[in-house]
N, C-alpha and C positions, 0 to 999 in steps of 0.2 A: 593713585596717590591721593591721600586725604590731606587737606589743607585746613589747619584750624585758624580761626579768627585771632587777630592779635590780642595777647592777654589771656587768651583761654587756657585753662589748665588741662593737661592731657593725663588721663589716668591709665595706668598699665592695665592690660586685660588680665582678668583672673585666670589662673591656670586650672582652676577647679571646674570640672565639667559638671553641668546640671542636666539631669534627667527628670522627665515627668513620667510617672508610671500611670498604668491603665485606670487605677482606682481614682487617681486625682482627676483625670480627664473626664471619666464617666460621672463622678461625683459632681463635678462643676456643671456638666451638662444637665444632670437631674435638678440641680438647684435652679439653674436658669429656667429650664422648662417648668418647674414648679412655680417659680416666681411669675412667669407669664401666665400660667393657668390660673393662679390666685388672683392676679390683676384683672383677667377676663372676668372671673367670677364676681369681683368687686364692681366692675363696670356694668355687668348685666344684673347684678343683684342675686346671683345664684350662689347661695351660701354653701351648697354641696361642692361646687367647683373651687370655692375658696378653701374649704377644708382639704379637699384632695390636693390642691396645689401647695398648701402649707405642708402637708404631709410629705409631698414629693421633695419640697425643699429641705426638709429635715432629714430625709433619706439621703439626699445628694451631699448635704453637709457632713453626715456620718461617714458616707463613703469616701469623700474627699479626705476626712481626717484620718481614716484608716490608711488611705494612700500616703498621707504625709508621714505617718509612723513608719510605714514600710520604707519609704524613701529615706527617712532619717537613719534607719537600721542599715540600709544598703550603703548610704554615704559613710557611715561609721565604719562598716566593714571594709569598703574600699580604701578609706583613709588608713586603716590599720595595716592594710597589705602593702602600703608604700614604704 
């Protein structure tokens, strides 16, 4: 049983299911790994690592974007079947 504090507004749960696809997860992971690599390169003064990290971040953002497009298409398809 969930008890809300006095005066709190309770929002109904959305009936729309949200799924995250593999490209979204992998893209986010690449983005984070690239950011870490770039920051390590900055801390150590290693320009090569900075560039590799930035490249990894870009690749991750692109992959996540592809996943977002795939997800939007899947959501649209799922909505049209209802």
